[in-house]
N, C-alpha and C positions, 0 to 999 in steps of 0.2 A: 584483573583478578582472575584466578583460575577457579573453575567450578567442576564438580563431578557429581552426577546424579546416578545413584545405584538403586534400581527398581527390582525388588524381589517378587517372585511369582506367588505371593501369599496374600490373601485378603487381610486387611487391617482396619479395625474400627478405631476412630480417634480416641475413644476411651481406653484402648489397649496399648496406646503408644508408650506409656511408662513401662509396661511389662515387656514390650518389644525392645525398648532401649536397654532394659536390664539384661535381657538375653544376649544382646550384642556386646555389652560391656563384659559379660562373663566370658564371651568368646575371646575378646582381645586382651582382657586382663585389666585390673584396676589401675595398673601403672600407666596405662595409656590415657592420660588425663583429658585429651581433647574429646574423647568419646563421652565424658560425663561432666566436664567443666569443673572438676575439682582437682587440686594438685595434691596427690597422695604420695609424692616421692619422698617426703620426710616421714620417717616412722612415727606413728602415733598422731600425725597431724592430718587435718582435713580442711584445706583452704579452698574456698570457692573463688572461681574466677568471675569477676563481674564484667569482663569485656564481652564483646560480641561473640556468640558461639560459632565456632568454625565447623562443627558437625551438628547437623539438625535432623531430627527424626520426623517424618511427615507421612501423610496419606495422599497419594496421587491416584486419582481414578479408582479409588477403593483398594489400592495395593500399597504394601509396605515400601517406604522409600527412605533412603538416607542421602542427605545432601552434604557434600564437603566443599569447603571454600578455602583457597590458598593452602595453608599448612594442613587443613583438614583433608584435602585431596590426597596428599602424600601419606597421611595417617591411614586412610581407607585402603590405599593401594599397598602399603607396606605391612599393615597389621591386621586388617580385616579380611581382605580378599584371599590371602593364603590360608586362612583358618576357617573359611566357610565350609560347612558340612552339607551333605545332601538334605538334611532336615534340621529344623530349629524348633524347639519347644518354648512356648510362652502362652500365657493366659489360659493354661489348662488344655492346650491343643498342640498337636505336632503339625508343623507346616513344612512343605517342600521348598527347597531353595534352588532346585535345578532349573536352569534356563533363565537366570537373572540377566538383567540388561544394564549396561554401563553407557552413560552419555557424558563424555567430557566436552567442555566448551570454555570459552574465555569471554570476558566482558570488560570493557574499559570504563571505569567510573569517571564521570566528567561532569563539570558544571555547565549549565546552559542558560542563556538569557530567556529562552522560552520554557516555561515550567512543564514538567512531565506530570500528566494526570494519571493516577493509579488508584486501585482499590486495596483495602486491607480487610482481610477476613479473620474474625476472631482475634483482633488486636488487643492485647493486654497493655493498655497505654500508661497506666498511672502507678507511680510509687506511692508510698504511704502518705507523704506530704501532699502530693498533687491530688490524691484521692480525697483527702480531707477538704481541700479547697474546692474540688469539683462537687462534692456532696453538699457543701455549705451553701451553694447557690442554685437557684432554679432558673437563672437567666441563661437562655440558650447561647447567646452571643459570648457571655463570659465562659461558659463551658467549652465552647469551640476554641476560645483563646487558650484555655488550659490544655486542651488536647493538641492544639497546634504547637504549643511550646514543648509538650512531651514528644511529639513526632519529630520536631527539629532536633531535640536531644538524641533521639534514637538514631536518626540518620547521621548525625555528627559522630556518634560512636561507631557506626558502620564505616564512615569515611576514615576515621582515625585508625581502625583496625585493618581495613582492607585497601585503603587508597592512600591519599597524600594527607598526612596529619596537618600540614601547613594550610590546607584548604578548609580545615574543619570549621573555622569561624564564619566561613562564607556560605555554608549550607543553611538554607531556610526552607520551611515547609508550612503548609496551611491545610487544615481540615475544611473541606468544602461542604460536606453534608454528612450527617450521622444517620444511618439507615436502621441500625439496631444496636441496642445495648442490653446486656444481660448479666446479672450478678452470678458468679460462680464461686465455689470453694476450691482453693488450691492449697493442699497441705495445711488445712485449718485456717487459712487466711481468706477473707472475702476480697475478691477482685471483680472488676467489671470488664467484660469482653465487648468489643465494639466491631461493627462492620461500618467502615467509613469510605467515602470518596475523598481523595486528597490530591495535593499537587506539591511539587518541590522543584527547585532549580538543580537538584542533583539527579542525574540520570543513572539508574542502577537497574539490575536485572529483575524480572519477575520470577516468582517461584521461591525466592528466599523468604525467610521469616525475620521480622524485626519486632522490637518491643520486649516486654518481660516474657520469660519462659519461651522464647522463640525456638529453643532447641527441641521443644515438645510439639511443634506444629502450629503454635499460635502466631498470629500476625502475618499470615501468608500474603505476599505482595502479588497482586493480579493486575493485568492490563485493564484499562478502562472498559474495553469491550467484554472481556471475560468477567469482570466484576458485575457489569450490567446483566449478563446472562445468569450469573450466580444469584443475584438479588431477585431476578424474575422467578427463578426456580424456587428460592427460599420463600417468596411471597405466596407461591402456590402450595407449598408444603404445610404452612400454618393452618389455613382453612381446612385442609384435608385432615390434619391431626385433630382439630377441634370437632369435626364431624364424627371422627372415630370414637370420641369420648362420649358422644350422646347415647 
């Protein structure tokens, strides 16, 4: 699979990703559906693509980042880069785009007998049906099974879109531990975001997003080491935040 990371020299808060995404879509035009995951090529129609998003909007080290995968790489190169201006306005501010950085790379999706351990930050794991099942039980083992099944489905979708569809049924995943869960509102719908440590027989790159709303920076895949550092940092932030409220 081909990947292209475009890092822009402007700070971005995760809460402003939707505004940043809208500004980029305005640059390239609504007809470029990979940038917004809707197919608007038919007049008067608005059809959502439920496949794995090939263009994802993220925050990396505090900076605005766009990740392209396979066809998303070509879309960024053909439709976005030629239209980038020196400045971009979003979230009520003007941001400079001069000095952006491109990082192209490739990764071979493959199945392995030895599971790959990885972390997921802000993973939106559950659809409506699975959320109802998860909420109906307090048993942690049952909840892990529900999350493991959801993760397997997300990785099979990834394989079907980016790898070899014939291998889809062979992909398996398991959630090892849940380190945080938090209810959020997304477009009026209650969702739960998770930080988890997991494993899978599918080897795939870190830095991509999986799960629901992955195009908006949710469900970032991290190496086991990077995830451990992130969780150590997150655990220090909570007591500091609580002290600030006193």
